Structure formats: C-alpha cells, structure tokens
Backbone and ligand atoms as CSV (ligand in chain L), in Angstrom:
chain,resi,resn,atom,element,x,y,z
A,1,MET,N,N,-9.904,-12.970,4.434
A,1,MET,CA,C,-10.479,-12.934,3.081
A,1,MET,C,C,-9.399,-12.576,2.054
A,2,ARG,N,N,-9.221,-13.375,1.098
A,2,ARG,CA,C,-8.221,-13.128,0.063
A,2,ARG,C,C,-8.893,-12.636,-1.204
A,3,ARG,N,N,-8.373,-11.604,-1.762
A,3,ARG,CA,C,-8.905,-11.173,-3.054
A,3,ARG,C,C,-8.249,-11.988,-4.171
A,4,VAL,N,N,-9.014,-12.263,-5.176
A,4,VAL,CA,C,-8.494,-13.064,-6.285
A,4,VAL,C,C,-7.385,-12.293,-6.990
A,5,GLY,N,N,-6.369,-13.009,-7.382
A,5,GLY,CA,C,-5.323,-12.371,-8.153
A,5,GLY,C,C,-4.425,-11.404,-7.376
A,6,ARG,N,N,-4.474,-11.570,-6.068
A,6,ARG,CA,C,-3.645,-10.689,-5.244
A,6,ARG,C,C,-2.172,-10.946,-5.498
A,7,GLU,N,N,-1.424,-9.903,-5.249
A,7,GLU,CA,C,0.015,-10.071,-5.244
A,7,GLU,C,C,0.346,-10.847,-3.976
A,8,ASN,N,N,1.592,-11.198,-3.864
A,8,ASN,CA,C,2.076,-11.861,-2.665
A,8,ASN,C,C,1.689,-11.055,-1.424
A,9,THR,N,N,1.111,-11.743,-0.445
A,9,THR,CA,C,0.641,-10.981,0.722
A,9,THR,C,C,1.639,-11.043,1.856
A,10,ALA,N,N,2.803,-11.674,1.626
A,10,ALA,CA,C,3.806,-11.733,2.705
A,10,ALA,C,C,4.206,-10.324,3.168
A,11,PRO,N,N,4.381,-9.380,2.265
A,11,PRO,CA,C,4.721,-8.019,2.697
A,11,PRO,C,C,3.630,-7.410,3.596
A,12,GLU,N,N,2.382,-7.660,3.228
A,12,GLU,CA,C,1.279,-7.146,4.064
A,12,GLU,C,C,1.374,-7.731,5.471
A,13,MET,N,N,1.632,-9.035,5.527
A,13,MET,CA,C,1.713,-9.684,6.813
A,13,MET,C,C,2.828,-9.062,7.681
A,14,ALA,N,N,3.944,-8.833,7.053
A,14,ALA,CA,C,5.076,-8.257,7.778
A,14,ALA,C,C,4.721,-6.895,8.332
A,15,VAL,N,N,4.036,-6.106,7.546
A,15,VAL,CA,C,3.664,-4.749,7.985
A,15,VAL,C,C,2.631,-4.842,9.121
A,16,ARG,N,N,1.675,-5.712,8.946
A,16,ARG,CA,C,0.644,-5.884,9.999
A,16,ARG,C,C,1.267,-6.315,11.322
A,17,ARG,N,N,2.177,-7.266,11.229
A,17,ARG,CA,C,2.827,-7.741,12.456
A,17,ARG,C,C,3.542,-6.594,13.165
A,18,PHE,N,N,4.201,-5.776,12.368
A,18,PHE,CA,C,4.964,-4.662,12.952
A,18,PHE,C,C,4.003,-3.663,13.613
A,19,LEU,N,N,2.965,-3.295,12.908
A,19,LEU,CA,C,2.006,-2.348,13.452
A,19,LEU,C,C,1.376,-2.883,14.744
A,20,HIS,N,N,1.007,-4.143,14.681
A,20,HIS,CA,C,0.370,-4.764,15.821
A,20,HIS,C,C,1.308,-4.778,17.021
A,21,ALA,N,N,2.570,-5.136,16.768
A,21,ALA,CA,C,3.560,-5.173,17.852
A,21,ALA,C,C,3.794,-3.776,18.416
A,22,SER,N,N,3.535,-2.761,17.607
A,22,SER,CA,C,3.683,-1.374,18.033
A,22,SER,C,C,2.447,-0.876,18.771
A,23,GLY,N,N,1.474,-1.744,18.961
A,23,GLY,CA,C,0.288,-1.358,19.710
A,23,GLY,C,C,-0.810,-0.733,18.872
A,24,LEU,N,N,-0.617,-0.683,17.553
A,24,LEU,CA,C,-1.658,-0.114,16.706
A,24,LEU,C,C,-2.676,-1.179,16.377
A,25,ARG,N,N,-3.927,-0.797,16.451
A,25,ARG,CA,C,-5.002,-1.740,16.137
A,25,ARG,C,C,-5.663,-1.299,14.842
A,26,PHE,N,N,-6.023,-2.283,14.041
A,26,PHE,CA,C,-6.488,-1.955,12.681
A,26,PHE,C,C,-7.477,-2.977,12.202
A,27,ARG,N,N,-8.077,-2.633,11.069
A,27,ARG,CA,C,-8.949,-3.582,10.376
A,27,ARG,C,C,-8.372,-3.819,8.996
A,28,LEU,N,N,-8.778,-4.922,8.411
A,28,LEU,CA,C,-8.175,-5.323,7.127
A,28,LEU,C,C,-9.201,-5.179,6.013
A,29,ASN,N,N,-8.732,-4.705,4.854
A,29,ASN,CA,C,-9.528,-4.749,3.623
A,29,ASN,C,C,-10.981,-4.356,3.871
A,30,VAL,N,N,-11.169,-3.187,4.420
A,30,VAL,CA,C,-12.532,-2.722,4.673
A,30,VAL,C,C,-13.243,-2.420,3.360
A,31,ARG,N,N,-14.317,-3.107,3.153
A,31,ARG,CA,C,-15.049,-2.905,1.911
A,31,ARG,C,C,-15.767,-1.579,1.960
A,32,GLY,N,N,-15.996,-1.012,0.766
A,32,GLY,CA,C,-16.695,0.239,0.700
A,32,GLY,C,C,-15.777,1.437,0.742
A,33,LEU,N,N,-14.506,1.226,1.057
A,33,LEU,CA,C,-13.540,2.326,0.978
A,33,LEU,C,C,-12.870,2.271,-0.382
A,34,PRO,N,N,-12.629,3.422,-0.983
A,34,PRO,CA,C,-11.987,3.426,-2.295
A,34,PRO,C,C,-10.672,2.648,-2.267
A,35,GLY,N,N,-10.501,1.744,-3.222
A,35,GLY,CA,C,-9.252,1.023,-3.335
A,35,GLY,C,C,-9.069,-0.103,-2.355
A,36,THR,N,N,-10.052,-0.345,-1.482
A,36,THR,CA,C,-9.943,-1.366,-0.472
A,36,THR,C,C,-8.554,-1.399,0.167
A,37,PRO,N,N,-8.268,-0.418,1.013
A,37,PRO,CA,C,-6.937,-0.332,1.613
A,37,PRO,C,C,-6.596,-1.615,2.374
A,38,ASP,N,N,-5.321,-1.992,2.382
A,38,ASP,CA,C,-4.896,-3.213,3.012
A,38,ASP,C,C,-5.092,-3.169,4.527
A,39,ILE,N,N,-4.823,-1.989,5.092
A,39,ILE,CA,C,-4.904,-1.824,6.533
A,39,ILE,C,C,-5.639,-0.519,6.842
A,40,VAL,N,N,-6.637,-0.594,7.689
A,40,VAL,CA,C,-7.440,0.570,8.038
A,40,VAL,C,C,-7.372,0.801,9.546
A,41,LEU,N,N,-7.030,2.025,9.916
A,41,LEU,CA,C,-6.903,2.369,11.333
A,41,LEU,C,C,-7.884,3.472,11.650
A,42,PRO,N,N,-9.121,3.096,11.958
A,42,PRO,CA,C,-10.174,4.097,12.165
A,42,PRO,C,C,-9.819,5.110,13.247
A,43,LYS,N,N,-9.205,4.646,14.302
A,43,LYS,CA,C,-8.866,5.526,15.418
A,43,LYS,C,C,-7.954,6.678,14.982
A,44,TRP,N,N,-7.132,6.393,14.002
A,44,TRP,CA,C,-6.152,7.395,13.547
A,44,TRP,C,C,-6.547,8.015,12.210
A,45,ALA,N,N,-7.738,7.675,11.742
A,45,ALA,CA,C,-8.190,8.178,10.427
A,45,ALA,C,C,-7.138,7.943,9.363
A,46,ALA,N,N,-6.527,6.777,9.413
A,46,ALA,CA,C,-5.433,6.471,8.483
A,46,ALA,C,C,-5.681,5.144,7.767
A,47,VAL,N,N,-5.278,5.062,6.534
A,47,VAL,CA,C,-5.257,3.801,5.812
A,47,VAL,C,C,-3.842,3.558,5.299
A,48,VAL,N,N,-3.488,2.308,5.199
A,48,VAL,CA,C,-2.164,1.930,4.714
A,48,VAL,C,C,-2.303,0.987,3.524
A,49,PHE,N,N,-1.627,1.319,2.447
A,49,PHE,CA,C,-1.518,0.412,1.331
A,49,PHE,C,C,-0.129,-0.201,1.332
A,50,VAL,N,N,-0.082,-1.512,1.173
A,50,VAL,CA,C,1.202,-2.180,1.007
A,50,VAL,C,C,1.344,-2.495,-0.482
A,51,HIS,N,N,2.196,-1.789,-1.132
A,51,HIS,CA,C,2.237,-1.857,-2.580
A,51,HIS,C,C,3.430,-2.661,-3.089
A,52,GLY,N,N,3.161,-3.529,-4.057
A,52,GLY,CA,C,4.219,-4.228,-4.786
A,52,GLY,C,C,4.970,-3.216,-5.645
A,53,CYS,N,N,6.307,-3.275,-5.573
A,53,CYS,CA,C,7.128,-2.274,-6.266
A,53,CYS,C,C,6.915,-2.282,-7.771
A,54,PHE,N,N,6.823,-3.475,-8.331
A,54,PHE,CA,C,6.667,-3.573,-9.770
A,54,PHE,C,C,5.276,-3.080,-10.210
A,55,TRP,N,N,4.265,-3.599,-9.564
A,55,TRP,CA,C,2.890,-3.319,-10.012
A,55,TRP,C,C,2.474,-1.880,-9.813
A,56,HIS,N,N,3.036,-1.262,-8.799
A,56,HIS,CA,C,2.607,0.104,-8.480
A,56,HIS,C,C,3.664,1.148,-8.782
A,57,GLY,N,N,4.761,0.701,-9.425
A,57,GLY,CA,C,5.706,1.670,-9.954
A,57,GLY,C,C,6.565,2.392,-8.944
A,58,HIS,N,N,7.103,1.646,-7.977
A,58,HIS,CA,C,8.039,2.283,-7.057
A,58,HIS,C,C,9.317,2.664,-7.772
A,59,ASP,N,N,9.915,3.733,-7.349
A,59,ASP,CA,C,11.186,4.167,-7.956
A,59,ASP,C,C,12.354,3.455,-7.264
A,60,CYS,N,N,12.396,2.131,-7.432
A,60,CYS,CA,C,13.482,1.366,-6.853
A,60,CYS,C,C,13.864,0.307,-7.913
A,61,THR,N,N,14.882,-0.516,-7.571
A,61,THR,CA,C,15.351,-1.467,-8.593
A,61,THR,C,C,14.243,-2.433,-9.011
A,62,HIS,N,N,13.405,-2.841,-8.093
A,62,HIS,CA,C,12.324,-3.764,-8.452
A,62,HIS,C,C,11.246,-3.034,-9.260
A,63,GLY,N,N,10.984,-1.816,-8.863
A,63,GLY,CA,C,9.899,-1.052,-9.496
A,63,GLY,C,C,10.242,-0.564,-10.896
A,64,ARG,N,N,11.534,-0.431,-11.152
A,64,ARG,CA,C,11.909,0.083,-12.474
A,64,ARG,C,C,12.045,-0.994,-13.535
A,65,VAL,N,N,11.889,-2.246,-13.148
A,65,VAL,CA,C,11.975,-3.344,-14.114
A,65,VAL,C,C,10.857,-3.188,-15.143
A,66,ARG,N,N,11.206,-3.294,-16.387
A,66,ARG,CA,C,10.191,-3.280,-17.444
A,66,ARG,C,C,10.349,-4.498,-18.338
A,67,PRO,N,N,9.325,-5.354,-18.435
A,67,PRO,CA,C,9.408,-6.506,-19.303
A,67,PRO,C,C,9.729,-6.060,-20.724
A,68,ARG,N,N,10.588,-6.823,-21.411
A,68,ARG,CA,C,11.009,-6.448,-22.759
A,68,ARG,C,C,9.976,-6.821,-23.797
A,69,THR,N,N,9.251,-7.898,-23.526
A,69,THR,CA,C,8.199,-8.270,-24.475
A,69,THR,C,C,6.902,-7.543,-24.125
A,70,ASN,N,N,6.123,-7.275,-25.112
A,70,ASN,CA,C,4.867,-6.560,-24.927
A,70,ASN,C,C,5.041,-5.244,-24.169
A,71,ALA,N,N,6.081,-4.497,-24.562
A,71,ALA,CA,C,6.435,-3.285,-23.818
A,71,ALA,C,C,5.236,-2.339,-23.751
A,72,GLN,N,N,4.529,-2.166,-24.864
A,72,GLN,CA,C,3.428,-1.223,-24.870
A,72,GLN,C,C,2.332,-1.667,-23.896
A,73,PHE,N,N,2.031,-2.954,-23.901
A,73,PHE,CA,C,1.040,-3.505,-22.983
A,73,PHE,C,C,1.433,-3.195,-21.543
A,74,TRP,N,N,2.656,-3.460,-21.202
A,74,TRP,CA,C,3.103,-3.267,-19.821
A,74,TRP,C,C,3.094,-1.802,-19.452
A,75,PHE,N,N,3.515,-0.975,-20.381
A,75,PHE,CA,C,3.531,0.454,-20.098
A,75,PHE,C,C,2.117,0.918,-19.740
A,76,GLU,N,N,1.162,0.545,-20.572
A,76,GLU,CA,C,-0.210,0.997,-20.323
A,76,GLU,C,C,-0.769,0.387,-19.024
A,77,LYS,N,N,-0.432,-0.876,-18.791
A,77,LYS,CA,C,-0.942,-1.560,-17.615
A,77,LYS,C,C,-0.407,-0.883,-16.354
A,78,LEU,N,N,0.900,-0.637,-16.320
A,78,LEU,CA,C,1.504,-0.081,-15.102
A,78,LEU,C,C,1.128,1.384,-14.934
A,79,GLU,N,N,1.017,2.115,-16.033
A,79,GLU,CA,C,0.536,3.498,-15.960
A,79,GLU,C,C,-0.892,3.516,-15.437
A,80,GLY,N,N,-1.693,2.581,-15.905
A,80,GLY,CA,C,-3.088,2.486,-15.435
A,80,GLY,C,C,-3.134,2.249,-13.928
A,81,ASN,N,N,-2.294,1.353,-13.435
A,81,ASN,CA,C,-2.222,1.092,-12.005
A,81,ASN,C,C,-1.881,2.350,-11.229
A,82,ARG,N,N,-0.901,3.078,-11.756
A,82,ARG,CA,C,-0.445,4.270,-11.073
A,82,ARG,C,C,-1.559,5.333,-11.028
A,83,ARG,N,N,-2.223,5.501,-12.158
A,83,ARG,CA,C,-3.303,6.478,-12.186
A,83,ARG,C,C,-4.434,6.070,-11.250
A,84,ARG,N,N,-4.725,4.775,-11.222
A,84,ARG,CA,C,-5.805,4.304,-10.337
A,84,ARG,C,C,-5.415,4.534,-8.886
A,85,ASP,N,N,-4.178,4.246,-8.521
A,85,ASP,CA,C,-3.742,4.476,-7.149
A,85,ASP,C,C,-3.933,5.945,-6.775
A,86,ALA,N,N,-3.549,6.840,-7.679
A,86,ALA,CA,C,-3.649,8.268,-7.400
A,86,ALA,C,C,-5.105,8.658,-7.196
A,87,ARG,N,N,-5.969,8.106,-8.044
A,87,ARG,CA,C,-7.392,8.419,-7.974
A,87,ARG,C,C,-8.000,7.942,-6.648
A,88,LYS,N,N,-7.661,6.720,-6.265
A,88,LYS,CA,C,-8.206,6.165,-5.006
A,88,LYS,C,C,-7.679,6.950,-3.802
A,89,SER,N,N,-6.402,7.325,-3.858
A,89,SER,CA,C,-5.857,8.114,-2.739
A,89,SER,C,C,-6.599,9.415,-2.599
A,90,ARG,N,N,-6.859,10.062,-3.735
A,90,ARG,CA,C,-7.578,11.339,-3.695
A,90,ARG,C,C,-8.956,11.112,-3.085
A,91,ALA,N,N,-9.648,10.093,-3.533
A,91,ALA,CA,C,-10.983,9.802,-3.037
A,91,ALA,C,C,-10.964,9.580,-1.532
A,92,LEU,N,N,-9.960,8.836,-1.061
A,92,LEU,CA,C,-9.866,8.554,0.381
A,92,LEU,C,C,-9.611,9.848,1.155
A,93,ARG,N,N,-8.719,10.660,0.633
A,93,ARG,CA,C,-8.423,11.921,1.343
A,93,ARG,C,C,-9.655,12.804,1.430
A,94,GLN,N,N,-10.439,12.784,0.344
A,94,GLN,CA,C,-11.661,13.599,0.358
A,94,GLN,C,C,-12.624,13.099,1.415
A,95,LEU,N,N,-12.530,11.814,1.749
A,95,LEU,CA,C,-13.402,11.243,2.790
A,95,LEU,C,C,-12.808,11.452,4.173
A,96,GLY,N,N,-11.639,12.113,4.222
A,96,GLY,CA,C,-11.058,12.448,5.525
A,96,GLY,C,C,-9.993,11.460,6.002
A,97,TRP,N,N,-9.613,10.523,5.154
A,97,TRP,CA,C,-8.585,9.575,5.537
A,97,TRP,C,C,-7.202,10.089,5.203
A,98,ARG,N,N,-6.250,9.764,6.017
A,98,ARG,CA,C,-4.860,9.979,5.666
A,98,ARG,C,C,-4.362,8.729,4.974
A,99,VAL,N,N,-3.730,8.896,3.851
A,99,VAL,CA,C,-3.330,7.741,3.062
A,99,VAL,C,C,-1.802,7.544,3.156
A,100,LEU,N,N,-1.438,6.383,3.683
A,100,LEU,CA,C,-0.027,6.071,3.817
A,100,LEU,C,C,0.296,4.853,2.966
A,101,ARG,N,N,1.556,4.748,2.558
A,101,ARG,CA,C,1.945,3.727,1.630
A,101,ARG,C,C,3.247,3.087,2.105
A,102,VAL,N,N,3.272,1.784,2.067
A,102,VAL,CA,C,4.532,1.078,2.298
A,102,VAL,C,C,4.851,0.276,1.058
A,103,TRP,N,N,6.062,0.390,0.584
A,103,TRP,CA,C,6.460,-0.402,-0.578
A,103,TRP,C,C,6.977,-1.739,-0.103
A,104,GLU,N,N,6.787,-2.695,-0.984
A,104,GLU,CA,C,7.210,-4.064,-0.698
A,104,GLU,C,C,8.676,-4.141,-0.264
A,105,CYS,N,N,9.529,-3.342,-0.900
A,105,CYS,CA,C,10.949,-3.377,-0.586
A,105,CYS,C,C,11.261,-2.776,0.776
A,106,GLN,N,N,10.247,-2.154,1.414
A,106,GLN,CA,C,10.464,-1.495,2.707
A,106,GLN,C,C,9.885,-2.281,3.857
A,107,CYS,N,N,9.141,-3.359,3.511
A,107,CYS,CA,C,8.270,-3.954,4.528
A,107,CYS,C,C,9.026,-4.761,5.567
A,108,ARG,N,N,10.335,-4.935,5.394
A,108,ARG,CA,C,11.114,-5.593,6.447
A,108,ARG,C,C,12.182,-4.654,6.992
A,109,ASN,N,N,11.997,-3.396,6.732
A,109,ASN,CA,C,12.919,-2.372,7.209
A,109,ASN,C,C,12.328,-1.761,8.477
A,110,ASP,N,N,12.838,-2.192,9.632
A,110,ASP,CA,C,12.244,-1.769,10.909
A,110,ASP,C,C,12.272,-0.251,11.080
A,111,LYS,N,N,13.318,0.365,10.580
A,111,LYS,CA,C,13.432,1.808,10.746
A,111,LYS,C,C,12.293,2.530,10.009
A,112,LEU,N,N,12.065,2.090,8.779
A,112,LEU,CA,C,11.004,2.697,7.989
A,112,LEU,C,C,9.625,2.403,8.575
A,113,LEU,N,N,9.479,1.176,9.067
A,113,LEU,CA,C,8.176,0.821,9.663
A,113,LEU,C,C,7.931,1.585,10.953
A,114,SER,N,N,9.005,1.830,11.704
A,114,SER,CA,C,8.842,2.645,12.935
A,114,SER,C,C,8.411,4.059,12.543
A,115,ALA,N,N,9.002,4.579,11.481
A,115,ALA,CA,C,8.639,5.917,11.007
A,115,ALA,C,C,7.151,5.903,10.584
A,116,LEU,N,N,6.734,4.848,9.957
A,116,LEU,CA,C,5.330,4.719,9.548
A,116,LEU,C,C,4.415,4.788,10.779
A,117,CYS,N,N,4.772,4.030,11.820
A,117,CYS,CA,C,3.958,4.024,13.039
A,117,CYS,C,C,3.864,5.422,13.645
A,118,LYS,N,N,4.970,6.117,13.621
A,118,LYS,CA,C,4.963,7.484,14.135
A,118,LYS,C,C,4.063,8.378,13.307
A,119,ARG,N,N,4.126,8.211,12.001
A,119,ARG,CA,C,3.271,9.035,11.136
A,119,ARG,C,C,1.817,8.725,11.387
A,120,ILE,N,N,1.501,7.450,11.606
A,120,ILE,CA,C,0.117,7.084,11.876
A,120,ILE,C,C,-0.354,7.791,13.145
A,121,ARG,N,N,0.499,7.779,14.166
A,121,ARG,CA,C,0.073,8.336,15.443
A,121,ARG,C,C,0.115,9.849,15.528
A,122,TYR,N,N,1.072,10.450,14.859
A,122,TYR,CA,C,1.313,11.864,15.114
A,122,TYR,C,C,1.130,12.778,13.908
A,123,ALA,N,N,0.777,12.232,12.786
A,123,ALA,CA,C,0.701,13.087,11.618
A,123,ALA,C,C,-0.367,14.163,11.783
L,1,ZN,ZN,ZN,10.506,-0.654,-4.026
C-alpha cells in the first residue's frame, strides 16, 4: 500500500531488506498507530521511521539544504514536520513503543543498520 505523496520509498526498501536479512520480522505501515510508522516490530515493541533528510530536518548536508525561494514557507513547513514528528514519537512512546529512526542518508550504511538491529533486539 502506497500513501499518496510519499517521499521516495527506496530508502525504506533498503532498511526493510536489511532488517529482514537480519532475521527481524515486521509489519508495514500499521494503521491506527500515531504517524503510521514505516516499519512495526510488535515482538520487540519497536517502530522504525525511515525519514527523508530534507523533509524531516536531519542535521546532515542533505537535511540542511534550504530552498532560497519562499524561505518563510519552507521554514514553516519543515518546522511543522519536525514538530509533528516529535508529537507522534511522544504519542507512540506513551503507548509503550520504542521509537527508532533511520535517516535516508544512513539507509545504505551497513554499520549503522547493524547498530539499529541491535537496538531493536537489545534496547
Ligand atoms: Zn541525513
């Protein structure tokens, strides 16, 4: 199921493949959970968001890009995204989920993904 207006899902696919190869089993885009996490691992009480660096404000070269035109619009839009992410994460934690995040720029970094798998299993 694809949500309308989604960002590129290639990073999500890469993360899913890695988790799956690591023996982790998950569900996708479970409805009814705040923020509709990209990956849900009920067994580990964990959810994973795969976030685009630009849209979700990662502190990296991609995330720090700011369009020069309509600066105010973009500032508000990206701040809004950030605040919404924080709100959804809080709501998920209150429901007992551990909230993990992978940035787009990390999704092909095996070392970071291995660390993510460890955190899912042992956090
Ligand atoms: Zn990034």
